[in-house]
C-alpha positions as CSV (number, residue, x, y, z in Angstrom):
1,M,9.4,3.1,16.3
2,P,9.0,4.6,12.8
3,K,7.1,2.3,10.4
4,I,7.4,4.4,7.3
5,F,9.0,2.3,4.6
6,P,12.2,4.0,3.4
7,A,12.6,5.0,-0.2
8,L,14.9,2.4,-1.7
9,T,16.9,2.6,-4.9
10,A,15.2,1.5,-8.0
11,A,17.7,-1.3,-8.4
12,A,17.0,-2.6,-4.9
13,L,13.3,-2.5,-5.5
14,L,13.4,-4.2,-8.8
15,A,15.9,-6.9,-7.9
16,T,14.4,-10.4,-7.8
17,P,13.4,-11.1,-4.2
18,V,15.1,-13.9,-2.3
19,V,12.7,-16.3,-0.6
20,V,14.2,-18.5,2.1
21,A,12.4,-21.7,2.4
22,A,11.2,-22.5,5.9
23,P,12.6,-25.7,7.5
24,A,10.3,-28.6,7.9
25,G,8.0,-28.2,10.8
26,A,8.5,-24.4,11.1
27,A,4.8,-23.7,10.9
28,D,5.2,-20.3,12.7
29,S,8.1,-19.1,10.5
30,P,7.5,-15.7,8.7
31,T,7.3,-17.5,5.4
32,A,4.7,-19.9,6.6
33,A,2.6,-17.2,8.2
34,A,2.7,-15.1,5.1
35,R,1.6,-18.0,2.9
36,R,-1.6,-18.3,5.0
37,T,-2.3,-14.6,4.5
38,A,-4.5,-12.8,1.9
39,V,-3.9,-9.2,0.8
40,Y,-6.6,-6.8,-0.4
41,V,-5.6,-3.6,-2.3
42,Q,-8.1,-0.8,-2.8
43,G,-7.1,2.1,-5.2
44,D,-7.5,4.4,-8.1
45,S,-5.8,4.7,-11.5
46,L,-2.3,4.5,-9.8
47,T,-3.3,1.1,-8.5
48,V,-4.7,0.1,-11.9
49,G,-1.2,0.7,-13.2
50,A,0.7,-0.9,-10.3
51,G,-1.7,-3.8,-9.7
52,P,-0.1,-6.3,-12.0
53,Y,3.3,-5.6,-10.4
54,I,1.9,-6.0,-6.9
55,K,0.4,-9.4,-7.8
56,R,3.6,-10.5,-9.5
57,R,5.7,-9.5,-6.5
58,L,3.5,-11.3,-4.0
59,R,2.9,-14.4,-6.0
60,G,4.0,-17.4,-4.0
61,D,4.6,-15.4,-0.9
62,V,0.9,-15.0,0.2
63,R,-2.2,-17.0,-0.2
64,A,-4.1,-14.6,-2.3
65,V,-4.0,-11.0,-3.6
66,A,-7.2,-9.1,-4.6
67,V,-6.9,-5.7,-6.3
68,D,-9.9,-3.5,-6.6
69,A,-9.0,-0.4,-8.5
70,E,-10.7,2.1,-10.9
71,V,-9.6,5.2,-12.8
72,G,-10.9,8.3,-11.1
73,R,-12.0,6.6,-7.9
74,F,-12.6,8.9,-4.9
75,T,-11.7,7.9,-1.4
76,A,-15.3,7.8,-0.3
77,T,-16.1,5.3,-3.0
78,G,-13.1,3.2,-2.2
79,M,-13.9,3.1,1.5
80,H,-17.5,2.0,0.7
81,R,-16.1,-0.9,-1.4
82,L,-13.6,-1.7,1.3
83,A,-16.4,-2.1,3.9
84,Q,-18.5,-4.3,1.6
85,S,-15.9,-6.4,-0.1
86,P,-15.8,-10.2,0.6
87,S,-12.2,-10.2,-0.5
88,A,-11.4,-7.5,2.1
89,R,-13.0,-9.5,4.8
90,R,-10.9,-12.5,4.0
91,A,-7.6,-10.6,4.0
92,K,-5.3,-9.9,6.9
93,V,-3.5,-7.0,5.1
94,W,-5.3,-4.1,3.6
95,V,-3.6,-1.7,1.2
96,V,-5.5,1.6,0.7
97,A,-4.0,3.7,-2.1
98,L,-6.5,6.5,-2.4
99,G,-6.6,10.3,-2.0
100,T,-5.2,11.3,-5.4
101,N,-8.6,12.2,-6.7
102,D,-9.7,14.1,-3.6
103,G,-8.9,17.7,-2.6
104,P,-5.8,18.2,-0.4
105,D,-7.8,18.1,2.8
106,P,-5.8,16.4,5.6
107,H,-8.7,16.4,8.0
108,A,-11.0,14.5,5.6
109,L,-8.3,12.0,4.8
110,H,-7.5,11.6,8.5
111,R,-11.2,10.6,9.0
112,Y,-10.9,8.0,6.3
113,V,-7.7,6.5,7.7
114,V,-9.3,6.2,11.2
115,R,-12.4,4.7,9.6
116,S,-10.2,2.1,7.8
117,L,-8.6,1.1,11.0
118,K,-11.9,0.7,12.7
119,L,-13.2,-1.4,9.8
120,A,-10.0,-3.5,9.9
121,G,-10.4,-4.3,13.6
122,P,-7.6,-5.6,15.8
123,Q,-6.8,-8.6,13.5
124,R,-5.7,-6.7,10.4
125,E,-2.8,-4.5,9.3
126,V,-3.6,-1.4,7.2
127,I,-1.3,0.2,4.7
128,W,-1.8,3.7,3.3
129,L,0.3,5.5,0.7
130,T,1.2,9.2,0.6
131,V,-0.1,11.2,-2.3
132,E,2.1,12.7,-5.0
133,R,0.4,15.4,-7.1
134,P,0.6,19.2,-7.4
135,G,-1.6,21.4,-5.3
136,G,-0.9,21.4,-1.6
137,Y,-0.8,17.6,-0.9
138,G,2.2,18.1,1.4
139,R,-0.3,18.8,4.2
140,V,-2.0,15.5,3.6
141,N,1.3,13.6,3.6
142,R,2.5,15.3,6.8
143,M,-0.7,14.1,8.4
144,L,-0.2,10.5,7.2
145,R,3.4,10.5,8.5
146,H,2.3,11.8,11.8
147,L,-0.5,9.4,12.2
148,D,1.8,6.5,11.3
149,Q,3.8,7.3,14.4
150,Q,0.7,7.1,16.6
151,A,-1.6,4.4,15.2
152,Q,-1.0,0.8,15.8
153,R,-1.6,-1.5,12.8
154,L,-1.1,1.4,10.4
155,T,1.9,1.5,8.0
156,V,2.6,4.4,5.7
157,V,4.4,3.7,2.4
158,D,5.9,7.0,1.4
159,W,5.3,7.2,-2.3
160,A,5.6,11.0,-2.4
161,R,9.1,10.9,-0.8
162,R,10.2,8.2,-3.2
163,V,9.1,10.3,-6.2
164,H,10.8,13.4,-4.8
165,R,14.1,11.4,-4.8
166,T,13.5,10.1,-8.3
167,P,11.2,12.6,-10.2
168,S,11.4,10.5,-13.4
169,L,9.0,8.0,-11.8
170,I,6.2,10.4,-12.6
171,G,4.9,11.4,-16.0
172,G,4.3,14.9,-17.4
173,D,0.9,15.4,-15.6
174,G,2.7,15.2,-12.2
175,V,0.3,12.5,-11.0
176,H,0.5,9.3,-12.9
177,A,3.6,7.1,-12.9
178,T,5.7,6.2,-15.9
179,A,5.9,2.5,-16.8
180,H,9.0,2.2,-14.6
181,G,7.3,4.2,-11.9
182,Y,4.4,1.7,-11.7
183,Q,6.9,-1.1,-11.3
184,V,8.6,0.8,-8.4
185,R,5.3,1.6,-6.8
186,G,4.1,-2.0,-7.0
187,A,7.4,-3.1,-5.5
188,L,7.1,-0.7,-2.6
189,I,3.5,-1.9,-1.8
190,A,4.4,-5.6,-2.2
191,R,7.4,-5.2,0.1
192,A,5.3,-3.6,2.9
193,A,2.5,-6.1,2.5
194,R,4.9,-9.1,2.5
195,Q,6.5,-7.9,5.8
196,L,3.1,-7.4,7.5
197,A,1.8,-10.7,6.2
198,A,4.7,-12.4,7.9
199,R,3.8,-11.1,11.4
């Protein structure tokens, strides 16, 4: 069953989420399960921009959200931090938003995705985002979409497809989001993390 999160309209993404309170004693309800869950986000400058919106969207829905992001971060650096982070070890859901600063090498990124799943182990869910930037990254995204169909515990959030439907989400450099684009990116990530946290 496909797990790629569809590209929603901006209005749908930015609408205030509706939280249905769990009835008394429903300890195993999705809301109760999510509120016991921590989320860890590892990323580059796009996550620096989207991080506040991810936290805002998940506030009250999960136990904790840790965002570790830096401008110019390469995937190798992010993966090292993922492996060493106490916040990552405490989290059930990992979001890895890396690859924008690497070359468009699907084989290299495939190895990083597989590595992240091994690090996560059977008890965690892992989210990766497709990459939107000029220069042949379509090959990287096709690999991610294909791997999404094969790997358990992997969910791909298709940022590139969302941008292709609404090009105004990206600024003039073809890489970084606009102010509105960061809101949409944050909402996409939060939506996926919330659904996985509720499992």
